[in-house]
VEXKOLZA-646083 format. One line per 10 residues: number of its first residue (from 0); their letters; for each residue x, y, z of N, C-alpha, C. Coordinates in steps of 0.001 Angstrom, whole numbers. Example, Ala and Ser with C-alpha at 12.3 -4.5 7.8 and 13.67 -1.06 7.14 Angstrom:
<mises>
0	AS	13190,-5690,7800,12300,-4500,7800,13200,-3300,7800 | 12850,-2250,7080,13670,-1060,7140,12900,30,7870 $
</mises>
This chain:
<mises>
0	XXXXXXXXXX	2624,12042,-10127,2719,12149,-8701,1075,12656,-8105 | 478,13625,-8827,-810,14186,-8294,-1543,12936,-8573 | -1916,11983,-9399,-2705,11103,-9344,-2246,10252,-8270 | -1171,9688,-7764,-1026,9008,-6636,-1538,9773,-5225 | -1390,11201,-5200,-1705,11740,-4331,-3248,11780,-4007 | -3964,11829,-5256,-5285,11629,-5275,-5764,10458,-4876 | -5131,9347,-5184,-5747,8226,-4796,-5538,7717,-3413 | -4052,8166,-3108,-4119,8136,-1174,-4932,8653,-564 | -5382,10028,-1249,-6430,10786,-305,-7564,10137,-375 | -8175,9790,-1163,-9477,9005,-1738,-9553,7872,-634 $
10	XXXXXXXXXX	-8297,7089,-906,-8465,5860,-34,-8543,6225,1682 | -7509,7212,2082,-7480,7322,3467,-8896,7835,3844 | -9666,8873,3073,-10900,9117,3444,-12062,8318,3339 | -11939,7160,2650,-12694,6084,2623,-12381,5067,4054 | -11143,5067,4161,-10810,4396,5497,-11117,5011,6989 | -11059,6229,6942,-11227,6685,7980,-12768,7139,8165 | -13661,7033,6900,-15047,6902,7338,-15251,5416,7716 | -14727,4600,7357,-14967,3120,7553,-14926,2941,8748 | -14172,3305,9518,-13844,3050,10983,-14309,4019,12054 | -15424,4691,11277,-16396,5517,12429,-16906,4511,13339 $
20	XXXXXXXXXX	-16778,4881,14726,-17403,4163,15497,-18897,4144,15508 | -19388,5034,15223,-20998,4933,15387,-21567,4189,14192 | -20919,3651,13281,-21319,2968,12217,-21959,4050,11005 | -21748,5132,10959,-22447,6373,10116,-21230,6326,8940 | -21880,6902,7808,-20806,7399,6853,-21043,6381,5630 | -20122,6533,4736,-20101,5748,3496,-19854,4195,3628 | -19046,3970,4696,-18553,2780,4884,-18438,2231,6384 | -19697,1991,7096,-20004,1668,8272,-18782,449,8833 | -18179,150,9823,-17392,-903,10160,-17919,-1513,11480 | -18370,-3108,11271,-17644,-3542,10227,-18798,-3557,9396 $
30	XXXXXXXXXX	-18486,-3936,8097,-19489,-3897,6891,-20952,-4907,7103 | -21661,-4065,6717,-22963,-4676,6788,-23712,-5821,5503 | -23131,-4966,4356,-23419,-5473,3225,-22370,-5983,2538 | -22539,-6773,1372,-21657,-7260,351,-20811,-5950,-210 | -21690,-4883,-763,-20949,-3903,-1377,-20145,-3121,-470 | -20547,-2642,759,-19583,-2275,1723,-18258,-3120,2203 | -18390,-4551,2017,-17475,-5279,2129,-16193,-5115,900 | -16889,-5079,17,-15999,-4883,-1318,-15395,-3403,-1153 | -16105,-2440,-872,-15655,-1197,-712,-14535,-923,16 | -14725,-1505,1082,-13581,-1438,2408,-12469,-2299,2074 $
40	XXXXXXXXXX	-12426,-3268,1223,-11520,-3975,789,-10721,-3163,-431 | -11518,-2368,-1207,-10674,-1881,-2252,-10103,-423,-1542 | -10683,51,-505,-10017,1001,195,-8421,951,664 | -8999,-360,1756,-7733,-766,2341,-6584,-1216,1464 | -6937,-2007,278,-6233,-2521,-654,-5403,-1347,-1169 | -5992,-227,-1640,-5455,1129,-2003,-4398,1694,-1186 | -4699,1800,124,-3927,2313,955,-2560,1223,1256 | -2915,-36,1372,-1798,-1026,1193,-832,-903,114 | -1324,-756,-1332,-485,-585,-2312,388,719,-2434 | -286,1936,-2023,615,3083,-1671,1521,3123,-860 $
50	XXXXXXXXXX	1187,2348,413,2447,2327,1250,3596,1516,1092 | 2899,351,1,4332,-671,-271,5222,184,-1204 | 4436,994,-2199,5197,1981,-3065,6074,2806,-2384 | 5688,3404,-1228,6408,4213,-651,7448,3785,51 | 7250,2315,730,8218,1900,1281,9444,1276,250 | 9038,947,-933,10277,620,-1603,11024,1880,-2279 | 9983,3016,-2606,10747,4344,-2721,12132,4729,-1514 | 11371,4274,-324,12409,4846,500,13438,4102,553 | 13268,2659,523,14454,1739,222,15369,2177,-894 | 14916,2697,-1917,15830,2588,-3090,16378,4205,-2841 $
60	XXXXXXXXXX	15873,4943,-2234,16431,6258,-1772,17566,6285,-632 | 17539,4871,-171,18550,4634,1252,19882,3980,611 | 19747,3151,-807,20622,2347,-1219,21863,3371,-1957 | 22996,3287,-2185,23949,4004,-2727,24134,3911,-4437 | 23116,3072,-4900,23220,2828,-6315,21573,2873,-6902 | 21448,2918,-8002,19883,2881,-8694,19781,1348,-8651 | 18611,1165,-7901,17916,-485,-8121,17695,-925,-9485 | 16772,397,-10171,16333,-110,-11230,17293,-206,-12515 | 18624,507,-12290,19714,367,-13247,20244,-1265,-12957 | 20379,-1432,-11786,21191,-2512,-11386,20377,-3808,-11769 $
70	XXXXXXXXXX	19104,-3717,-11628,18163,-5277,-12176,18084,-5024,-13538 | 17613,-3971,-14138,17234,-3799,-15696,18176,-3662,-16524 | 19288,-2914,-16211,20321,-2886,-17229,21335,-4041,-16986 | 21567,-3988,-15729,22972,-4975,-15298,22421,-6450,-15155 | 21379,-6657,-15122,20667,-7976,-14809,21299,-8537,-13371 | 21248,-7611,-12256,21895,-8337,-11194,20878,-8971,-10317 | 20688,-10364,-10383,19589,-11021,-9791,19914,-11221,-8251 | 20782,-10867,-7657,21284,-10773,-6197,20435,-9549,-5918 | 20554,-8157,-6552,19470,-7086,-6124,18188,-7272,-6071 | 17779,-8208,-7221,16452,-8397,-7606,15656,-9030,-6177 $
80	XXXXXXXXXX	16526,-10076,-6005,16058,-10962,-4994,16037,-10180,-3557 | 16565,-9248,-3236,16831,-8460,-2200,15671,-7480,-1984 | 15348,-7038,-3358,14461,-6053,-3402,12937,-6821,-3107 | 12923,-7979,-3734,11726,-8726,-3727,11492,-9129,-2189 | 12250,-9564,-1630,12401,-9667,-297,11867,-8476,769 | 12467,-7446,227,11924,-6386,1085,10608,-5742,807 | 10053,-5924,-261,8707,-5665,-667,7892,-6631,42 | 8107,-7929,-49,7496,-9078,838,7272,-8546,2319 | 8553,-8084,2956,8412,-7993,4302,7696,-6382,4650 | 7650,-5616,3912,6596,-4558,3755,5540,-4821,3604 $
90	XXXXXXXXX	5186,-5468,2738,3430,-5744,2693,3448,-6781,3723 | 3879,-7446,4295,3651,-8290,5514,3299,-7319,6779 | 4129,-6473,7034,4233,-5481,7974,2776,-4534,7808 | 2622,-3965,6451,1444,-3368,6242,119,-4045,6425 | 102,-5501,6113,-986,-6165,6291,-1355,-6655,7700 | -351,-6603,8384,-488,-6933,10219,-1195,-5564,10581 | -556,-4552,10336,-952,-3258,10857,-2310,-2829,10437 | -2585,-2810,9364,-4149,-2732,8728,-5327,-3729,9317 | -5075,-4859,9803,-5890,-6152,10038,-6328,-5693,11884 $
</mises>
């Protein structure tokens, strides 16, 4: 869990630096070079992945049963489809919020 926290902290630092209005810092926004564009994409990608994982964990906590047990051990295809739809929905919301 500490690795996930470190990744989230680094990505949030990079994105807040990237959004500096005066264009100073590690990642001025909008990016002026190809390297800055790549670093910005990586930072926003990491934040998006962490938020998608957090959304899935919240969904898993809200269900009265273990999603992993239902999908992996019992082979419940319906639960897998619902989880896939939920993950796609969360990712669409995150991508619109970050753009």
